Each structure stands twice: as structure tokens, then as C-alpha cells.
C-alpha positions as a Markdown table, in Angstrom:
| # | Residue | x | y | z |
|---|---|---|---|---|
| 1 | Glu | 108.8 | 93.3 | 83.8 |
| 2 | Lys | 108.6 | 95.6 | 86.9 |
| 3 | Pro | 107.4 | 94.3 | 90.2 |
| 4 | Leu | 103.8 | 95.4 | 91.0 |
| 5 | Leu | 104.6 | 97.4 | 94.1 |
| 6 | Glu | 107.5 | 99.3 | 92.3 |
| 7 | Trp | 105.1 | 100.1 | 89.4 |
| 8 | Gly | 102.4 | 101.2 | 91.9 |
| 9 | Lys | 104.9 | 103.5 | 93.7 |
| 10 | Glu | 105.9 | 105.1 | 90.4 |
| 11 | Leu | 102.3 | 105.6 | 89.4 |
| 12 | Phe | 101.6 | 107.1 | 92.8 |
| 13 | Val | 104.5 | 109.5 | 92.5 |
| 14 | Thr | 103.4 | 110.5 | 89.0 |
| 15 | Tyr | 99.6 | 110.9 | 89.6 |
| 16 | Cys | 99.1 | 111.3 | 93.3 |
| 17 | Ala | 102.1 | 112.9 | 95.0 |
| 18 | Ser | 101.4 | 116.5 | 94.0 |
| 19 | Cys | 98.5 | 116.4 | 96.4 |
| 20 | His | 99.1 | 113.5 | 98.8 |
| 21 | Gly | 102.9 | 113.9 | 99.0 |
| 22 | Lys | 105.6 | 111.5 | 98.0 |
| 23 | Asn | 105.2 | 109.9 | 101.5 |
| 24 | Ala | 101.4 | 109.7 | 101.0 |
| 25 | Thr | 100.7 | 111.7 | 104.2 |
| 26 | Gly | 98.6 | 114.4 | 102.5 |
| 27 | Ser | 101.4 | 116.9 | 102.4 |
| 28 | Gly | 102.1 | 117.4 | 98.7 |
| 29 | Pro | 103.0 | 120.8 | 97.2 |
| 30 | Ala | 99.4 | 121.3 | 96.0 |
| 31 | Ala | 97.9 | 120.4 | 99.3 |
| 32 | Lys | 98.1 | 123.9 | 100.8 |
| 33 | Gly | 95.6 | 125.2 | 98.2 |
| 34 | Leu | 93.0 | 122.4 | 98.7 |
| 35 | Asn | 90.1 | 122.4 | 101.1 |
| 36 | Pro | 89.6 | 119.8 | 102.4 |
| 37 | Arg | 93.2 | 118.8 | 102.5 |
| 38 | Pro | 94.2 | 115.5 | 100.9 |
| 39 | Ala | 93.9 | 112.5 | 103.1 |
| 40 | Asp | 96.9 | 110.8 | 104.9 |
| 41 | Leu | 96.8 | 107.6 | 102.9 |
| 42 | Thr | 99.2 | 105.8 | 105.3 |
| 43 | Val | 96.5 | 105.4 | 108.0 |
| 44 | Leu | 93.7 | 104.0 | 106.0 |
| 45 | Ser | 93.9 | 100.6 | 107.7 |
| 46 | Arg | 94.2 | 102.2 | 111.1 |
| 47 | Arg | 91.0 | 104.2 | 110.4 |
| 48 | Asn | 89.3 | 101.0 | 109.2 |
| 49 | Gly | 89.7 | 98.8 | 112.2 |
| 50 | Gly | 93.1 | 97.4 | 111.1 |
| 51 | Glu | 91.8 | 96.3 | 107.7 |
| 52 | Phe | 93.0 | 97.9 | 104.5 |
| 53 | Pro | 89.8 | 99.1 | 102.7 |
| 54 | Arg | 90.8 | 97.9 | 99.3 |
| 55 | Leu | 87.5 | 98.1 | 97.5 |
| 56 | Glu | 86.8 | 101.6 | 98.9 |
| 57 | Val | 90.3 | 102.8 | 97.8 |
| 58 | Ile | 89.8 | 101.4 | 94.3 |
| 59 | Gln | 86.3 | 103.1 | 94.1 |
| 60 | Phe | 87.7 | 106.5 | 95.3 |
| 61 | Ile | 90.6 | 106.4 | 92.8 |
| 62 | Glu | 88.3 | 105.2 | 90.0 |
| 63 | Gly | 85.8 | 107.9 | 90.7 |
| 64 | Gln | 82.9 | 105.4 | 91.5 |
| 65 | Arg | 82.3 | 107.0 | 94.9 |
| 66 | Pro | 80.5 | 110.3 | 94.8 |
| 67 | Leu | 83.4 | 112.7 | 95.4 |
| 68 | Glu | 81.0 | 115.5 | 96.0 |
| 69 | Ala | 80.0 | 113.7 | 99.2 |
| 70 | His | 83.4 | 114.3 | 100.7 |
| 71 | Gln | 83.9 | 117.5 | 98.7 |
| 72 | Ser | 87.2 | 116.5 | 97.3 |
| 73 | Ala | 89.1 | 118.1 | 94.5 |
| 74 | Met | 90.4 | 114.6 | 93.6 |
| 75 | Pro | 90.1 | 113.8 | 89.9 |
| 76 | Arg | 88.1 | 110.8 | 88.7 |
| 77 | Trp | 91.3 | 108.8 | 87.8 |
| 78 | Gly | 89.4 | 105.9 | 86.1 |
| 79 | Ala | 88.3 | 108.1 | 83.2 |
| 80 | Ile | 91.7 | 109.7 | 82.9 |
| 81 | Leu | 93.7 | 106.5 | 83.1 |
| 82 | Arg | 91.4 | 104.6 | 80.7 |
| 83 | Lys | 92.3 | 107.1 | 77.9 |
| 84 | Arg | 95.5 | 105.8 | 76.4 |
| 85 | Ser | 98.2 | 108.0 | 74.9 |
| 86 | Asp | 97.1 | 107.1 | 71.4 |
| 87 | Gly | 93.6 | 108.5 | 72.2 |
| 88 | Ser | 92.0 | 105.1 | 72.4 |
| 89 | Ile | 90.0 | 103.9 | 75.5 |
| 90 | Ala | 91.2 | 100.8 | 77.4 |
| 91 | Ala | 89.2 | 97.8 | 76.5 |
| 92 | Gly | 86.6 | 96.6 | 79.0 |
| 93 | Gly | 87.2 | 99.7 | 81.2 |
| 94 | Ser | 90.0 | 97.8 | 83.0 |
| 95 | Val | 92.5 | 100.1 | 84.7 |
| 96 | Pro | 95.4 | 98.0 | 86.0 |
| 97 | Glu | 97.2 | 101.2 | 87.2 |
| 98 | Ile | 94.5 | 101.7 | 89.8 |
| 99 | Tyr | 95.1 | 98.2 | 91.2 |
| 100 | Ala | 98.9 | 98.8 | 91.2 |
| 101 | Ile | 98.4 | 102.1 | 93.1 |
| 102 | Thr | 96.0 | 100.4 | 95.6 |
| 103 | Asp | 98.5 | 97.5 | 96.2 |
| 104 | Tyr | 101.2 | 100.1 | 96.8 |
| 105 | Leu | 99.0 | 102.0 | 99.3 |
| 106 | Ala | 98.2 | 98.7 | 101.1 |
| 107 | Ser | 102.0 | 98.1 | 101.5 |
| 108 | Ile | 102.7 | 101.5 | 103.2 |
| 109 | Gln | 100.1 | 101.4 | 105.9 |
| 110 | Lys | 101.3 | 102.4 | 109.4 |
| 111 | Arg | 100.7 | 99.8 | 112.0 |
């Protein structure tokens, strides 16, 4: 079994890096075409008084926060990730991938 942070990083590279960049600074190959530009995810703690905003990050990735409010092109990943490759929907709406990505992002915060 893969360590959680390693899995989170793999998921980030797979789902998030095209916009946020492999280093999570908002400089992925698709970023140039987006307005507003993707966020620098390495400074979330710094912008939140030194605390990593775990719940808000989960809500943004999940799609629970109104993305229209920040006019983002970011997909609502919860709905996407709940759909399994066999076409079924994950039971109970749990999306462990989102927690793994969130833990990975928490681990790469700039001090």
C-alpha cells in the first residue's frame, strides 16, 4: 500500500498539475489560457495566518464552495472522482482522493 502523501502527489499530478503546475504554484501548461489564473497552492497557509485551511481546500476541490464566486474554471472534482471507472458512483459520496490531495497540499506549504 502506498503512503498517503505519495498517493496524494500522484493524484495532484494527474488531476491538478495541468492548471496548477507540477510544483503547485499556478504555472501549469493550461494556466496561460485561464482567467483568473490558477492559485499558487503552496502559499495557502501563509495567506491564512499560518494555518493550512484544510476544510476550505476540501470544499474547493469537492465543488462545495460556489466556484462562480471566484469565477474559476476549476472543475467540481467531487462529482468527477465519485464516478468510478466501472460507471458506478462511490458509496456514501466519500472521495478519499480529495483527502489525499489535501494532505499532499498541506505538506508542501511554504513557510
